[in-house]
C-alpha positions in Angstrom: 131.1 66.2 126.8 127.3 66.5 126.4 125.8 64.4 123.6 122.5 65.3 121.7 120.3 62.3 121.0 117.3 62.0 118.9 114.6 59.7 120.0 112.6 59.7 116.9 113.2 59.6 113.2 111.9 61.9 110.5 108.2 62.3 110.1 106.4 59.4 108.2 105.2 60.2 104.6 101.7 59.7 105.8 100.2 62.4 108.0 97.1 61.3 109.9 94.7 63.9 111.6 94.7 64.9 115.2 92.6 62.8 117.4 94.4 62.6 120.7 96.6 64.7 123.0 98.9 63.7 125.7 100.3 66.6 127.6 102.1 67.0 130.9 104.8 69.2 132.7 107.7 69.0 135.1 109.7 66.1 136.3 106.8 63.6 135.9 106.4 64.5 132.3 110.1 64.0 131.6 110.4 60.6 133.4 107.2 59.4 131.4 109.1 60.8 128.3 112.3 58.9 129.3 110.1 55.7 129.6 108.6 56.3 126.1 112.1 56.4 124.5 113.2 53.3 126.4 115.7 55.0 128.7 115.2 53.2 132.0 115.3 55.0 135.4 117.9 52.6 136.5 120.4 54.2 134.1 119.6 57.7 135.0 121.3 59.3 138.1 119.6 62.7 137.6 117.4 64.4 135.2 117.9 68.1 134.7 114.7 69.8 133.3 114.6 72.8 131.2 112.5 74.6 128.6 114.2 73.0 125.7 114.7 69.3 126.6 115.6 67.1 129.5 119.3 66.4 130.2 119.9 62.9 131.5 123.1 62.1 133.5 123.8 58.4 133.9 124.5 56.8 137.3 128.1 56.1 136.5 128.4 59.8 135.6 130.2 58.8 132.4 127.4 59.8 130.1 125.4 63.0 129.7 123.0 63.6 126.9 120.0 65.7 125.9 117.0 64.4 124.3 115.5 66.9 121.8 112.8 65.2 120.1 109.4 64.4 121.6 106.8 62.2 120.1 103.9 64.3 118.7 100.9 62.2 119.7 98.7 65.0 118.2 99.8 63.8 114.8 98.2 60.4 115.2 94.6 59.2 115.0 92.8 56.9 117.4 89.8 54.5 116.8 88.2 51.3 117.7 86.4 48.6 115.7 83.3 48.6 117.9 82.1 50.1 121.0 82.8 47.0 122.8 86.5 47.1 122.0 89.2 49.4 123.3 90.3 52.5 121.5 93.9 52.6 120.2 96.1 54.4 117.7 95.5 53.7 114.1 98.2 52.9 111.5 98.4 55.3 108.6 95.7 57.3 110.3 92.8 54.7 109.8 93.9 51.1 109.6 94.1 48.2 112.1 96.8 45.6 112.2 95.4 42.1 111.5 97.2 38.8 111.5 97.9 38.2 107.8 96.9 34.6 107.2 94.1 32.9 109.1 94.2 28.9 109.8 91.5 28.1 107.4 93.4 29.6 104.4 95.9 26.8 104.5 93.9 24.4 102.4 96.8 22.1 101.7 97.7 22.0 105.3 101.4 22.5 104.9 102.3 25.2 107.4 103.6 22.7 109.8 105.2 20.3 107.5 106.8 22.7 105.1 106.8 26.1 106.9 104.2 28.0 104.9 100.5 27.7 104.0 99.6 25.9 100.6 103.2 25.0 99.8 103.3 23.0 96.6 105.3 22.1 93.5 103.8 22.3 90.0 103.1 19.1 88.0 106.0 17.9 85.9 109.7 18.3 86.3 110.1 22.1 86.5 111.6 23.3 89.8 108.5 25.7 90.3 107.1 26.2 93.8 104.4 28.3 95.3 103.1 29.2 98.6 101.3 31.6 101.0 102.9 34.0 103.4 105.2 32.3 105.9 106.5 33.6 109.2 110.2 34.3 109.5 111.0 30.8 110.8 108.6 29.2 108.3 110.5 30.9 105.5 113.8 29.6 106.9 112.2 26.1 106.8 111.3 26.6 103.2 114.7 27.7 102.2 116.3 24.6 103.8 114.0 22.2 102.1 114.7 23.8 98.6 118.5 24.0 99.0 119.0 20.5 99.9 120.0 19.7 96.3 122.3 22.7 96.3 120.4 24.5 93.6 119.9 28.2 93.3 116.6 29.4 94.8 115.0 32.6 93.3 112.3 33.7 95.7 109.7 36.3 94.2 107.3 38.0 96.6 104.2 39.0 94.7 102.6 41.2 97.2 101.7 44.8 96.5 100.2 45.4 100.0 102.5 46.3 103.0 103.3 43.6 105.4 105.2 43.8 108.8 106.3 41.1 111.2 105.8 41.2 115.0 108.0 39.3 117.3 106.1 36.4 119.0 107.4 33.3 120.8 110.8 33.3 119.1 109.3 33.9 115.7 108.1 37.0 113.7 104.5 36.7 112.5 103.2 38.6 109.5 100.5 41.3 110.0 98.8 43.8 107.6 97.0 47.0 107.9 93.4 46.8 107.0 90.3 49.2 107.1 87.4 48.9 109.5 84.9 48.4 106.6 86.5 45.3 105.5 88.9 43.6 108.0 89.3 40.6 105.6 90.7 42.6 102.7 94.3 43.9 102.5 95.1 47.4 101.1 95.7 48.1 97.5 96.6 51.2 95.6 97.7 53.0 98.5 100.2 55.4 97.0 101.6 54.9 93.5 104.5 57.3 94.4 105.7 55.1 97.3 106.8 51.6 97.1 105.4 48.8 99.5 108.9 48.8 101.1 108.7 52.5 102.0 105.1 52.2 103.3 106.3 49.4 105.7 109.1 51.5 106.9 106.5 54.3 107.7 104.2 51.7 109.4 107.1 50.5 111.7 108.1 54.0 112.6 104.6 54.7 113.6 104.2 51.4 115.6 107.2 52.3 117.5 105.9 55.6 118.4 102.5 54.2 119.4 104.3 51.8 121.7 106.2 54.6 123.2 102.9 56.5 123.9 101.3 53.3 125.3 103.8 51.8 127.8 105.5 49.9 125.0 102.4 47.9 124.0 100.3 48.0 120.8 97.1 46.3 119.9 96.7 43.8 117.1 94.0 41.5 116.0 94.2 37.7 115.3 90.5 36.6 115.3 88.4 38.9 113.2 85.6 36.3 112.9 84.5 36.2 116.6 87.0 38.7 118.2 87.4 36.3 121.2 90.0 37.7 123.4 90.6 40.6 121.0 92.6 42.8 120.6 95.9 41.1 121.6 98.7 43.2 123.0 102.2 42.9 121.5 105.3 44.3 123.2 107.5 46.9 121.2 110.7 48.0 122.9 112.6 49.0 119.7 112.6 48.6 115.9 114.1 45.2 116.1 110.8 43.9 117.6 109.2 44.6 114.2 110.6 43.3 110.7 109.6 44.6 107.3 109.5 42.2 104.4 112.8 43.2 103.1 114.5 42.1 106.4 112.7 38.8 106.5 113.6 37.8 102.8 117.0 39.5 102.4 118.9 38.6 105.5 119.3 34.9 104.5 121.4 36.1 101.5 124.4 36.3 104.0 124.1 32.7 105.1 122.8 31.2 102.0 124.6 32.5 99.0 122.4 30.5 96.5 119.3 32.5 97.7 118.1 35.5 95.7 115.1 37.7 96.6 112.8 39.9 94.5 109.6 41.8 95.1 107.2 41.8 92.1 103.9 43.4 93.2 100.9 41.8 91.3 97.4 43.1 91.4 94.7 41.0 93.1 92.7 41.0 89.8 93.3 41.5 86.1 96.5 41.6 84.2 99.7 43.3 85.5 100.9 46.5 84.2 103.5 46.4 81.5 106.2 47.6 83.7 105.5 44.6 86.1 106.2 42.4 83.2 109.4 44.5 82.5 110.5 43.9 86.1 110.0 40.2 85.7 112.1 40.3 82.4 114.8 42.1 84.4 115.0 39.2 86.8 115.5 37.0 83.7 118.3 39.2 82.4 120.0 39.3 85.8 120.0 35.5 86.2 122.7 33.7 84.0 121.2 30.4 84.9 117.8 31.5 83.3 119.6 32.4 79.9 119.4 30.4 76.8 123.2 30.4 76.9 123.1 28.9 80.3 125.4 26.0 81.4 123.2 22.9 80.8 125.3 20.8 83.2 124.0 23.0 86.0 120.5 22.4 87.6 117.8 24.8 86.7 117.2 27.4 89.6 114.2 26.8 91.7 111.5 29.6 91.3 109.5 30.2 94.4 106.5 32.5 94.2 104.5 33.7 97.2 101.5 35.9 97.8 99.1 36.2 100.9 97.4 32.7 100.8 99.3 31.3 97.8 96.4 31.1 95.4 95.6 33.9 92.8 98.8 35.9 92.4 101.0 32.8 93.1 99.2 31.0 90.5 100.0 33.7 88.0 103.6 33.7 89.0 103.9 30.1 88.6 102.4 30.2 85.0 105.0 32.9 84.2 107.6 30.7 85.4 106.3 27.8 83.5 106.5 29.8 80.3 110.1 30.6 81.1 111.0 27.0 81.5 109.1 26.1 78.4 111.5 28.4 76.5 114.6 27.2 78.3 114.0 23.6 77.7 112.0 23.7 74.6 108.1 23.3 75.0 108.1 20.5 72.3 110.2 18.2 74.8 107.7 18.7 77.6 104.6 16.4 78.0 101.3 18.1 77.5 99.2 18.2 80.5 95.4 17.8 80.1 93.8 20.8 81.5 91.5 20.0 84.4 88.9 22.5 83.3 85.4 21.4 83.8 84.0 24.1 81.5 84.3 25.0 77.8 86.6 28.0 77.6 86.0 28.8 74.0 82.7 30.5 74.7 84.4 33.8 75.5 85.6 36.6 73.2 86.0 33.8 70.6 86.4 36.1 67.6 88.9 38.5 69.2 90.8 35.3 70.8 91.0 33.8 67.3 92.2 37.1 65.8 94.9 37.5 68.3 96.1 34.0 67.8 96.0 34.3 64.0 98.1 37.4 64.1 100.7 36.5 66.6 103.7 34.7 65.2 103.6 31.0 66.2 100.1 31.7 67.4 98.8 28.2 67.9 102.0 27.2 69.7 101.8 30.2 71.9 98.2 29.3 72.8 99.2 25.6 73.4 102.0 26.5 75.7 99.9 28.9 77.9 97.1 26.3 78.2 99.7 23.8 79.2 101.3 26.0 81.7 97.8 26.8 83.1 97.3 23.1 83.5 100.6 22.5 85.2 99.8 25.1 87.9 96.1 24.5 88.4 96.3 22.7 91.8 95.1 25.6 93.8 93.6 27.9 91.2 92.5 27.6 87.4 92.3 30.8 85.5 89.8 29.2 82.9 87.4 27.9 85.5 87.5 31.3 87.2 86.4 32.9 84.0 83.6 30.6 83.4 82.4 30.6 87.1 82.2 34.5 87.0 80.3 34.3 83.8 77.7 31.7 85.2 77.0 34.1 88.0 76.8 36.9 85.6 74.3 35.0 83.5 72.3 34.4 86.6 72.1 38.1 87.2 74.0 38.0 90.3 75.7 41.3 91.0 75.9 41.9 87.4 78.3 44.7 87.2 80.6 43.1 89.8 80.9 39.6 88.0 81.1 41.3 84.6 84.2 43.1 85.8 85.5 40.0 87.5 85.0 38.1 84.2 86.7 40.7 82.1 89.6 40.9 84.6 90.1 37.1 84.4 90.1 37.2 80.7 92.4 40.1 80.5 95.0 38.1 82.7 94.6 35.1 80.4 95.0 37.1 77.2 98.1 39.0 78.6 99.6 35.5 79.4 99.2 34.8 75.6 100.8 38.2 74.6 103.6 37.7 77.1 104.4 34.2 75.8 104.5 35.7 72.2 107.0 38.2 73.6 109.1 35.4 75.1 109.2 33.6 71.8 110.3 36.7 70.1 112.8 38.2 72.6 114.1 35.3 74.6 116.5 34.2 71.9 117.9 37.6 71.4 118.5 38.1 75.2 115.7 40.6 75.5 116.9 43.6 73.6 113.4 45.2 74.1 111.5 45.0 77.4 107.8 44.1 77.3 106.6 47.8 77.3 108.8 48.6 74.3 107.7 45.6 72.4 104.0 46.2 72.9 104.5 49.7 71.6 106.1 48.1 68.5 103.1 45.9 68.3 100.4 48.5 69.1 97.8 46.6 67.2 97.6 44.3 70.1 96.2 47.3 72.2 93.7 47.9 69.5 92.6 44.2 69.7 92.4 44.4 73.5 90.3 47.5 73.4 87.7 45.6 71.3 87.5 42.8 73.9 84.5 44.3 75.6 81.4 42.8 77.3 79.5 42.3 74.1 80.2 38.6 73.9 79.7 38.1 77.6 76.1 39.4 78.0 72.9 39.4 76.2 72.0 42.4 74.1 70.0 45.1 75.9 66.3 45.3 75.1 65.1 48.2 73.3 61.9 47.9 75.2 63.4 48.0 78.6 66.2 50.4 78.1 64.2 53.0 76.0 65.4 55.0 73.0 66.4 58.6 72.7 66.0 61.3 70.1 69.0 62.6 68.1 70.7 65.8 67.3 70.6 69.5 68.3 70.5 71.9 65.4 73.3 74.5 66.3 73.6 75.8 62.9 70.0 76.4 62.2 69.8 74.4 59.0 66.9 72.1 59.8 64.4 74.6 58.7 65.8 74.8 55.1 67.5 71.4 54.8 65.3 69.4 57.2 68.5 68.2 58.9 70.6 69.5 61.6 74.1 71.2 61.1 74.3 70.9 57.3 77.5 72.5 55.8 79.9 72.6 53.1 83.7 73.0 52.9 84.3 76.1 51.0 85.3 75.5 47.3 85.0 71.7 47.6 82.5 69.0 47.2 82.7 68.0 50.8 79.5 68.1 52.9 78.7 67.3 56.5 75.5 67.1 58.6 73.7 65.2 61.3 71.8 62.0 60.8 69.0 62.7 58.3 65.6 61.0 58.3 64.0 60.0 55.0 62.4 63.5 54.4 65.8 65.2 54.9 67.7 62.7 52.7 65.4 63.4 49.9 65.8 67.2 50.4 69.7 66.9 50.6 69.9 64.7 47.5 67.7 67.1 45.6 69.8 70.0 46.8 73.1 68.2 45.7 71.7 67.1 42.1 70.0 70.3 41.3 71.2 72.4 38.2 73.4 74.7 40.3 75.5 72.0 42.0 74.8 69.1 39.5 76.6 66.3 41.4 76.1 63.1 39.4 78.1 60.9 41.5 77.8 61.1 45.4 79.4 58.9 47.9 77.6 59.1 51.3 79.7 58.0 54.3 77.7 57.2 57.5 80.2 57.4 60.5 78.0 56.0 63.3 78.9 53.0 65.0 75.6 52.8 67.0 72.3 51.4 65.9 70.1 54.0 64.2 66.6 53.6 63.1 63.9 55.7 61.6 60.5 55.4 63.4 57.5 57.5 62.6 59.7 59.7 60.5 62.2 60.6 63.3 65.7 59.1 64.0 66.3 57.2 67.1 69.2 55.2 68.6 69.2 52.9 71.7 70.0 54.4 75.1 72.5 51.4 75.5 74.7 49.9 72.9 74.8 46.2 72.1 71.3 45.8 70.4 72.2 45.9 66.8 70.1 42.8 65.8 66.9 43.6 67.6 64.2 45.7 65.6 61.9 48.2 67.3 58.6 46.4 67.6 55.9 48.1 65.7 52.6 49.1 67.2 53.9 49.0 70.8 54.4 51.8 73.3 58.2 52.6 74.0 59.9 55.0 76.2 61.6 57.9 74.2 63.9 60.4 75.7 64.0 63.6 73.8 66.1 66.8 74.4 63.4 68.0 76.7 61.8 65.0 78.4 60.8 61.4 78.5 57.7 60.2 76.5 55.7 57.1 75.7 55.3 56.8 71.9 53.7 54.1 69.7 55.7 53.5 66.6 53.7 52.6 63.3 56.6 52.5 60.9 60.3 51.7 61.4 63.2 51.6 58.8 66.8 51.0 58.8 69.3 53.5 57.4 70.1 51.0 54.7 66.6 50.9 53.6 66.4 54.7 53.3 69.3 54.9 51.1 68.1 52.0 48.9 65.0 54.0 48.2 67.1 57.1 47.3 69.4 55.1 45.1 66.5 54.2 43.0 65.8 57.8 42.4 69.4 58.9 42.1 71.4 56.1 40.6 74.8 58.0 41.1 74.4 57.8 44.9 76.6 55.2 46.8 76.2 54.6 50.5 78.9 53.1 52.9 79.0 52.9 56.6 82.4 53.3 58.2 81.9 53.2 62.0 84.0 55.7 63.9 84.1 56.2 67.7 82.9 59.5 69.0 85.4 62.2 70.5 88.5 60.2 70.0 91.0 59.5 67.4 89.8 57.3 64.6 91.4 53.8 64.6 94.1 53.2 62.0 91.6 51.1 60.0 89.0 53.9 59.8 91.6 55.9 58.0 92.2 53.0 55.6 88.6 52.7 54.8 88.0 56.4 54.4 91.0 56.7 52.0 90.0 53.6 50.1 86.4 54.7 49.7 87.5 58.1 48.3 90.1 56.6 46.0 87.6 54.2 44.4 85.0 56.9 44.0 87.4 59.3 42.5 88.7 56.8 40.1 85.2 56.4 38.7 84.4 60.2 38.7 87.0 62.7 39.7 84.2 65.1 40.5 82.5 62.9 43.0 80.9 64.6 46.0 81.4 63.3 49.5 78.9 63.5 52.3 79.7 62.5 55.9 77.2 62.3 58.8 77.3 61.2 62.5 74.7 61.5 64.9 74.8 65.3 65.5 77.2 66.4 62.6 79.8 67.6 64.9 82.7 65.4 66.3 83.0 62.5 63.9 81.7 64.4 60.8 84.2 67.3 61.3 87.1 64.7 61.8 86.1 62.8 58.6 85.9 66.0 56.7 89.3 67.0 57.6 90.6 63.6 56.5 88.8 64.0 53.3 90.1 67.5 52.8 93.8 66.4 53.2 93.2 63.6 50.9 91.8 65.8 48.1 94.6 68.2 48.5 97.1 65.5 48.0 95.2 64.4 44.9 94.3 67.8 43.4 97.0 70.0 44.9 97.3 72.1 48.0 96.0 75.7 48.2 98.5 78.4 48.9 99.2 78.4 52.7 99.4 81.8 54.3 101.9 82.7 57.0 101.1 81.6 60.5 98.4 83.7 61.9 99.3 85.9 64.8 96.9 84.9 67.7 96.6 87.5 70.4 95.0 85.4 73.1 96.2 84.0 76.3 98.2 80.8 75.9 98.1 81.2 72.0 100.5 78.5 71.3 98.1 75.9 72.9 95.2 77.3 70.8 97.5 76.7 67.9 98.1 73.0 69.0 101.7 73.5 70.0 101.7 71.2 73.0 105.0 69.6 74.0 103.9 66.1 73.0 102.6 67.4 69.6 105.9 69.1 68.9 107.7 65.9 70.0 105.8 64.0 67.2 106.5 66.8 64.8 110.1 66.7 65.4 110.2 63.0 64.5 108.3 63.4 61.3 110.1 64.3 58.0 109.3 68.0 57.2 107.0 67.8 60.4 106.4 71.5 60.7 104.9 71.8 57.2 103.0 68.6 57.8 101.4 70.1 60.9 100.8 73.5 59.3 98.9 71.8 56.5 96.7 70.0 59.0 96.0 73.3 60.8 94.9 74.9 57.6 92.5 72.0 56.7 91.2 72.3 60.3 90.5 76.0 59.8 88.9 75.5 56.4 86.5 72.8 57.6 85.7 74.8 60.6 85.0 78.1 58.9 81.1 77.4 59.1 81.4 75.9 62.7 81.8 79.2 64.7 78.3 79.1 66.2 79.0 75.5 67.4 82.2 76.5 69.1 83.7 73.3 67.7 87.3 73.4 66.3 89.1 70.1 66.4 92.4 71.7 67.6 91.1 74.6 69.7 88.7 72.2 71.8 91.9 70.4 73.1 92.9 73.3 75.5 89.4 74.4 76.1 88.3 71.1 77.4 91.5 70.8 79.5 90.8 74.1 81.2 87.4 72.9 82.2 88.9 70.2 84.5 89.5 73.0 87.2 85.8 74.0 87.2 84.6 70.4 87.4 81.8 69.8 90.0 83.1 66.3 91.0 86.2 64.2 90.7 84.3 61.9 88.3 83.6 64.9 86.0 87.2 66.0 86.2 88.4 62.5 85.1 85.9 62.5 82.3 87.1 65.9 81.0 90.7 64.8 81.3 90.0 61.7 79.2 88.2 63.8 76.5 91.0 66.4 76.5 93.6 63.5 75.9 91.2 61.9 73.3 91.0 65.3 71.5 94.9 65.7 71.7 95.5 62.2 70.3 93.0 62.8 67.5 95.0 65.9 66.5 98.2 63.9 66.4 96.7 61.2 64.3 95.6 63.8 61.8 99.2 65.0 61.7 100.4 61.4 61.3 97.9 60.7 58.6 99.1 63.9 56.5 102.7 62.7 56.9 101.6 59.2 55.5 99.9 60.9 52.6 103.1 62.7 51.7 105.6 59.8 52.2 103.3 57.1 50.5 102.0 59.1 47.7 104.8 58.1 45.3 103.3 54.6 45.4 99.7 55.7 45.3 99.3 54.7 48.9 99.4 51.0 48.2 100.6 50.5 51.6 97.6 51.3 53.9 97.9 53.7 56.9 97.4 50.8 59.3 100.5 49.2 57.8 102.5 52.3 57.7 101.8 53.0 61.4 102.7 49.6 62.7 105.7 49.2 60.3 107.1 52.6 60.1 105.9 55.0 62.6 106.0 52.4 65.3 109.8 51.9 64.7 110.2 55.7 64.9 108.9 55.6 68.4 105.3 57.2 67.7 103.5 54.7 69.8 106.0 55.0 72.6 105.1 58.8 72.7 101.3 58.1 72.5 101.8 55.6 75.5 102.7 58.7 77.7 100.3 61.0 76.2 99.5 64.1 78.3 99.9 67.8 79.1 103.4 67.8 80.4 103.3 71.6 80.4 100.9 71.5 83.3 101.3 68.1 85.0 102.9 64.8 85.0 101.2 62.7 82.3 101.9 59.4 84.0 99.7 60.5 87.0 96.8 59.5 85.0 96.1 55.8 83.7 94.5 57.5 80.7 98.0 58.5 79.5 98.4 54.8 78.5 97.4 53.3 75.2 96.1 50.2 77.3 93.6 52.3 79.2 92.8 55.2 76.8 91.8 53.0 73.9 89.1 51.0 76.0 85.6 51.9 75.5 84.5 54.2 78.4 81.5 55.6 80.2 81.5 58.1 83.0 81.3 55.4 85.4 84.3 53.5 84.1 86.9 56.2 84.3 89.5 55.3 87.1 90.3 58.3 89.5 93.6 60.0 89.1 96.4 57.8 90.2 94.1 54.8 90.4 94.7 51.8 88.3 92.0 49.8 86.5 
């Protein structure tokens, strides 16, 4: 009987563009096709051609089959590194295959003696080993060396980039795809939806196709420095001539039962994602010999970590392994290793680092153990030295933005080691009931602290003279003519006011207005919400173009560049006053005036502590005078001012009583439920909260009340969520789209925080709010899963929230500029 055979597998997930076309017809084409699918003419007695596919009859006439599939060369791209080198097919549409490890990378010179580059054991008695990428025979040599004592070997490959192995002289040599622009750098962040193993299978499928189209040969590159005798040709007759990583590392399981293999992709720079730590914890869970209940008579398993050259990522893996062994054997029983760090590490992020250690349980022990682990594993790479070396280059103004990023990434990696060690302290004795991601959501204050670890302590403050200053506030409510300040307004029937930042003249006008006979406010609390530096110069309000210069005054009688709403100008300032000085003067005229500054970030949810400060300030003032008036201002009187006025409105309602809430308004506009804030993630929070629907409805009423006078500004804290999200489709660039996506998520999160704060006011009112909102969030709301919801924040009605890094607390809470927003699907 005839048999149908398929020469090619299904199409690869990557679809390169058309660059070449090979066509033919008749018997010659069919014979070339038979050669391309490795059917030798010696086996074929006859070939029957037809319009569908050739039919092959073998010489012994015992087999007949028809080949239906034909390699579509038109689906593949071709290219060359330079005009002097031959053109050939490109992997995944654009990449060249380059030998993975060059000879000079083996600093420890261990490839011949141990089977892999930079093979080493850490200091001390822990069975911890690290190495670079070995060949197949080299890996077998490593396993034989480690299993001499009959101990279990757990090998963890830390590579996130795809690696394939070509047959060469009885061995399989690793190669990686690389771009023409940087042949020395491996690929990263290729496709978050596909694992490295899946990409490797796609590459192998393509390589086999390329070989079939090129007489069973394919071009690779070994010498990318001088390109002597390059490219090299490798023969590919079948898939067995190419191994993927899984085949190289898993096949020894059948002959060596004490060997175990895992792939734990780590980033080249910065700290791993939380789910990567989760995967590492799963390895611990699956290994009885790494449990605290282990049989102490058995030797500890050997942990073997490997990346490309065995330096950065391998070093991070070794430190993680050392922290695990610390917990297994008790860190107090292990000798302390003096850290071979030639620099003073305490220069960096000192205040936040101290705060982290002070708030972590057993913080000093956590710190000492991490430093000890760093010292044990520092033969090839030292995290602390790397931080300081990058900072020295930063201070030398060498590629400032690049080395600032590298310094922050190194710091982030070190800080996450501290956090993970604190997690091990807490969860290891309990056999890990929570993974690392869940534990961090239960301790979300850590994310808040990490968000404050910016570059302010790594670089000198920006100069006002060089960076210039800009003029503040556009008057959208047309109040400047009467009140001398932009966007002045009052909440109906309440002693709550909001405005932009006033100058000394406006401040005097507003105070006269509030204390006149008609209003008669004898006690006034003025709350300034700006976190940026603000100064009055020549009677106008200015702020630095760049943050970070809070201690530097504007020099008087010197020319400075000023950016107004219309243009840039050079001005000379004859007078300069701080905001504090303006209010000290007004307080001498109006003794009932009190002034506080509660910094709040623009356009995003206030931090938990901001709610605490606002509530405490209002409680204290109302205790002195129940008729106290409250005034809020930010730079333009819109975003932060409106949010604070809503918080104040809810607080006063809880103290003085709620107004009668009308039935839900019928909104006859497209997607009305989104205008009303009924997003899936919002309703998920509402369902968790006690009496959640009423809590949300009260917030909506407060938003409407505060925004009654805001119609000309088109700014409603709830309605702006969907309006901003809809603008993403109209964005002119990908960067603009990501900025709008971040803004819409921040607005959404702020709305949820207002609902949570109102719930807190309800539940803690019986105790006069003795427990702060921060404590309530971390002690109560976190246990109910609120931070877990916020850690997957997004518009699930329209897209998968996890497609954007901004769905995570870790990234969304960081300070951002337009340039710092990662692209969709890209990690930071």
